[in-house]
C-alpha positions as CSV (number, residue, x, y, z in Angstrom):
1,M,0.0,0.0,0.0
2,K,2.9,2.4,0.8
3,T,4.5,1.7,-2.5
4,L,1.3,2.3,-4.4
5,S,0.7,5.6,-2.5
6,I,4.3,6.7,-3.4
7,L,3.6,5.9,-7.1
8,L,0.4,7.8,-7.1
9,L,1.9,10.8,-5.4
10,T,4.6,10.7,-8.0
11,G,2.1,10.7,-10.8
12,L,0.1,13.5,-9.3
13,T,3.2,15.6,-8.7
14,F,3.9,15.6,-12.4
15,F,0.4,16.6,-13.6
16,T,1.6,20.2,-13.4
17,T,3.1,22.8,-15.7
18,F,6.4,22.2,-17.5
19,A,9.4,21.4,-15.2
20,Q,7.5,22.4,-12.0
21,L,7.4,20.2,-9.0
22,L,4.4,20.9,-6.8
23,P,3.5,19.5,-3.4
24,P,1.5,16.3,-3.9
25,D,-2.1,16.1,-2.7
26,E,-1.9,13.3,-0.1
27,T,-5.6,13.5,0.5
28,W,-6.4,12.7,-3.1
29,V,-3.9,9.8,-3.1
30,E,-5.4,8.3,0.1
31,Q,-8.9,8.6,-1.3
32,T,-7.9,7.2,-4.7
33,V,-6.1,4.2,-3.2
34,R,-9.1,3.4,-0.9
35,G,-11.4,3.5,-3.9
36,M,-9.3,1.1,-6.0
37,T,-10.2,-2.6,-6.6
38,L,-7.5,-5.2,-5.8
39,D,-6.9,-5.7,-9.6
40,E,-6.4,-1.9,-10.0
41,K,-3.9,-1.8,-7.2
42,I,-1.9,-4.7,-8.7
43,G,-2.0,-3.1,-12.2
44,Q,-0.7,0.2,-10.9
45,L,2.6,-1.5,-10.0
46,F,3.4,-2.4,-13.6
47,V,5.2,-0.4,-16.2
48,A,4.6,-1.8,-19.8
49,V,6.5,-1.2,-23.0
50,H,4.6,1.2,-25.3
51,S,5.0,0.8,-29.0
52,N,1.4,0.8,-30.3
53,V,-1.3,3.1,-29.1
54,D,-4.2,0.7,-29.5
55,R,-2.4,-2.1,-27.7
56,T,-1.3,0.1,-24.9
57,K,-4.9,1.4,-24.5
58,E,-6.0,-2.2,-24.2
59,W,-3.5,-2.8,-21.4
60,I,-4.7,0.3,-19.6
61,K,-8.3,-0.8,-19.9
62,E,-7.8,-4.5,-19.1
63,Y,-4.9,-4.4,-16.6
64,N,-5.0,-0.8,-15.2
65,I,-1.2,-0.5,-15.7
66,G,0.5,2.3,-13.7
67,G,3.0,3.4,-16.3
68,I,4.6,3.0,-19.7
69,W,8.2,2.9,-21.1
70,F,9.0,3.8,-24.7
71,A,12.0,3.5,-26.9
72,R,12.7,5.0,-30.4
73,A,10.1,7.6,-31.4
74,E,9.8,11.0,-33.2
75,A,9.3,13.9,-30.7
76,Q,6.0,15.3,-32.0
77,R,4.4,11.8,-32.5
78,I,5.3,10.5,-29.1
79,A,4.1,13.6,-27.4
80,A,0.7,13.3,-29.1
81,E,0.6,9.6,-28.3
82,L,1.3,10.2,-24.6
83,N,-1.4,12.8,-24.4
84,E,-3.9,10.4,-26.0
85,L,-2.9,7.6,-23.5
86,Q,-3.2,9.9,-20.5
87,E,-6.7,10.8,-21.6
88,S,-7.6,7.1,-21.8
89,S,-6.3,6.2,-18.4
90,K,-8.5,6.4,-15.2
91,Y,-5.3,7.2,-13.2
92,P,-2.3,9.3,-14.1
93,L,0.2,7.2,-16.1
94,L,3.9,7.5,-15.2
95,V,5.9,7.8,-18.4
96,T,9.4,6.4,-18.0
97,V,12.4,6.3,-20.3
98,D,16.1,5.4,-20.4
99,F,17.6,8.8,-21.4
100,E,21.1,7.9,-20.2
101,K,22.7,10.2,-22.7
102,G,20.0,12.8,-23.4
103,A,16.5,12.6,-24.7
104,G,18.1,12.0,-28.1
105,T,18.9,8.5,-26.9
106,Y,15.4,7.5,-28.1
107,V,13.7,10.5,-29.4
108,D,14.3,11.8,-32.9
109,G,14.5,15.6,-32.8
110,A,15.9,15.8,-29.2
111,T,19.5,16.3,-28.1
112,N,21.9,13.3,-28.2
113,L,24.6,13.9,-25.6
114,P,27.9,12.1,-25.0
115,I,27.9,8.7,-23.2
116,N,28.7,8.7,-19.5
117,M,32.3,7.6,-19.9
118,A,33.0,10.7,-22.0
119,M,31.3,12.8,-19.4
120,G,33.4,11.1,-16.8
121,A,36.5,11.9,-18.7
122,S,35.7,15.6,-18.2
123,R,35.7,15.2,-14.4
124,N,33.3,18.2,-14.4
125,P,30.2,18.0,-12.2
126,D,28.9,21.3,-13.6
127,L,29.0,19.9,-17.1
128,V,27.1,16.8,-16.1
129,Y,24.5,18.9,-14.2
130,K,23.9,21.0,-17.3
131,A,23.5,18.0,-19.5
132,A,21.0,16.4,-17.1
133,L,19.1,19.7,-16.9
134,L,18.8,19.9,-20.7
135,T,17.7,16.3,-20.7
136,A,15.0,17.0,-18.2
137,R,13.7,20.0,-20.1
138,E,13.4,18.0,-23.3
139,A,11.9,15.0,-21.6
140,R,9.2,17.0,-19.7
141,A,8.3,18.9,-23.0
142,I,7.1,15.6,-24.5
143,G,5.4,14.3,-21.3
144,V,8.0,12.1,-19.7
145,H,8.1,11.9,-15.9
146,V,10.8,9.4,-14.9
147,N,14.3,8.8,-16.2
148,F,15.9,5.5,-15.5
149,A,19.2,7.2,-15.1
150,P,21.9,7.9,-14.0
151,V,23.9,4.7,-14.2
152,V,26.0,4.6,-11.0
153,D,27.8,1.3,-11.7
154,V,31.5,1.5,-11.3
155,N,33.5,0.3,-14.4
156,N,35.8,-2.0,-12.5
157,N,35.6,-5.1,-14.7
158,P,37.1,-4.7,-18.2
159,K,35.2,-7.8,-19.4
160,N,31.8,-6.2,-18.6
161,P,29.8,-6.5,-21.9
162,V,26.9,-4.2,-21.0
163,I,27.9,-1.4,-18.6
164,N,31.4,-0.3,-19.7
165,T,30.9,3.1,-21.4
166,R,27.6,3.6,-19.7
167,S,29.6,4.1,-16.5
168,Y,31.2,7.4,-15.5
169,G,34.5,5.5,-14.8
170,E,36.4,3.1,-12.6
171,D,36.8,5.5,-9.6
172,P,33.8,5.0,-7.3
173,R,34.1,8.5,-5.8
174,L,34.1,10.1,-9.2
175,V,31.1,8.0,-10.2
176,A,29.4,9.2,-7.0
177,Q,30.3,12.8,-7.6
178,L,29.1,12.9,-11.2
179,A,26.0,10.9,-10.5
180,T,25.0,13.3,-7.7
181,A,25.3,16.2,-10.2
182,A,23.2,14.3,-12.8
183,I,20.5,13.5,-10.2
184,K,20.3,17.2,-9.2
185,G,20.2,18.3,-12.8
186,Y,17.3,15.9,-13.7
187,Q,15.3,16.7,-10.7
188,D,15.9,20.5,-10.8
189,G,14.4,20.2,-14.3
190,G,11.3,18.3,-13.1
191,L,12.4,14.9,-14.2
192,L,12.5,12.1,-11.6
193,A,15.9,10.4,-11.4
194,T,16.5,6.7,-10.9
195,T,19.9,5.3,-9.8
196,K,20.8,1.9,-11.2
197,H,21.6,-1.0,-11.2
198,F,21.4,-1.6,-7.4
199,P,23.5,-2.9,-5.7
200,G,26.1,-2.5,-8.6
201,H,26.5,-4.0,-12.0
202,G,30.0,-3.1,-12.8
203,N,32.1,-6.0,-11.5
204,T,30.6,-8.8,-13.7
205,A,31.5,-10.3,-17.1
206,T,27.8,-11.3,-17.8
207,D,25.1,-9.3,-19.6
208,S,22.1,-9.7,-17.3
209,H,19.8,-9.2,-20.3
210,S,20.8,-12.8,-21.2
211,H,21.9,-14.6,-18.0
212,L,22.1,-14.1,-14.3
213,G,25.4,-12.3,-13.5
214,V,27.5,-12.7,-10.5
215,V,29.4,-10.1,-8.5
216,S,32.0,-11.9,-6.5
217,S,33.5,-9.0,-4.6
218,N,34.2,-9.6,-1.0
219,A,32.5,-7.6,1.7
220,D,35.2,-4.9,1.9
221,E,35.4,-4.5,-1.9
222,F,31.6,-4.4,-2.3
223,E,31.3,-1.8,0.4
224,S,34.1,0.5,-0.9
225,I,33.3,0.1,-4.7
226,E,29.9,-1.1,-5.7
227,L,27.9,0.4,-2.8
228,L,29.8,3.7,-2.4
229,P,28.0,5.6,-5.2
230,Y,24.6,4.6,-3.7
231,K,25.6,5.7,-0.2
232,E,26.8,9.0,-1.5
233,T,24.0,9.8,-4.0
234,L,21.3,8.9,-1.4
235,R,22.9,11.2,1.1
236,H,23.7,14.1,-1.2
237,A,21.2,14.0,-4.0
238,K,18.1,12.1,-2.8
239,P,17.1,10.4,-6.1
240,S,13.4,9.6,-6.3
241,A,13.9,6.0,-7.3
242,V,16.3,3.1,-7.4
243,M,16.4,0.3,-10.0
244,T,17.5,-3.2,-9.0
245,A,19.9,-5.5,-10.9
246,H,19.3,-9.1,-11.9
247,L,22.7,-10.1,-10.3
248,W,23.7,-12.4,-7.6
249,I,25.7,-10.3,-5.1
250,K,27.8,-12.8,-3.1
251,A,28.7,-10.2,-0.5
252,V,24.9,-9.8,0.2
253,D,23.5,-13.3,-0.3
254,R,25.0,-16.7,0.4
255,D,22.5,-18.5,-1.8
256,T,22.2,-17.9,-5.5
257,I,19.5,-15.3,-6.0
258,P,19.1,-12.1,-8.1
259,A,19.2,-8.9,-6.1
260,T,15.8,-8.0,-7.5
261,L,14.3,-11.0,-5.6
262,S,16.6,-10.8,-2.5
263,P,15.1,-9.6,0.8
264,N,18.7,-9.1,2.0
265,A,19.4,-6.7,-0.9
266,I,16.1,-4.9,-1.1
267,N,14.7,-4.8,2.5
268,G,17.8,-5.3,4.5
269,L,20.4,-3.2,2.6
270,L,18.4,-0.6,0.6
271,R,15.4,0.0,2.8
272,Q,16.7,-0.6,6.3
273,R,20.5,0.1,6.2
274,L,20.6,2.8,3.6
275,G,17.2,4.2,4.6
276,F,15.8,4.6,1.1
277,D,12.0,5.1,1.2
278,G,11.4,6.1,-2.4
279,V,10.2,4.0,-5.3
280,I,12.0,0.8,-6.2
281,Y,11.8,-0.3,-9.8
282,T,13.0,-3.7,-11.0
283,D,15.0,-3.9,-14.2
284,A,13.0,-5.4,-17.1
285,M,11.4,-8.6,-16.0
286,V,11.8,-10.2,-19.4
287,M,15.6,-10.3,-19.1
288,G,17.4,-13.6,-18.9
289,G,18.9,-12.7,-15.6
290,I,15.5,-13.0,-14.0
291,T,13.7,-15.4,-16.2
292,T,16.3,-18.2,-16.2
293,P,14.8,-21.1,-14.2
294,D,18.1,-22.4,-13.1
295,F,20.1,-19.8,-11.2
296,S,23.1,-22.1,-10.8
297,T,26.4,-20.7,-11.8
């Protein structure tokens, strides 16, 4: 119930003018949640991939989905589609994206910025902040609310096939510093930021889109490398959301289990120890790292 209330508060917050964050109406949220059926409450916890208006409208009608994610689109077309989908939904839809290097990552007509490793090479938090602020302004202009960025993974494994240049670099303190600047830039521009991939996707040679990855760092290494950017960004930037990784973190769990499904990682580490009380998103639930029946390594 608390998670659902946070999601609805988030949605209401963004039904405002461009790039303006207004205080959420908690009374509306509480009344809305009380009036929902169980099926509606369940549906509000899901974010579906949008590619076709008619199909997404069916999901809204049949499953009461709480949000959508979209990939490649043209700016004017996607803005019109998002308006149409919002009008068809009983509850505000959260529109989410992966604009890791600007809105031009997926939107034709928007600005395509350098990848994080290039930004990291600048070692300039102000530059990262300005890039994130620009991204936020363009994203909000077309109706986007949540960015699944920044990536706060540390690039400490040269064999990593999926993070590499998406990371700000191999220095966890630099990653924390630049990610903090990015979060502030996104959220100052009215775009909710999401740090990912918790508790850290850098030190693995596996692409979790295909298979369950393993982070074998010992407790000290995990604490000082993988976890450091999360501790620092939660303390100094307060991102609105965190996204989980489909990775077995040996420093957290003795048994083979993806962090996404791990009470130790999510409740024990993120919620209780780090004190994060915002929205937690899973990485895509169609990825091999979570759908593989046999988690043996």
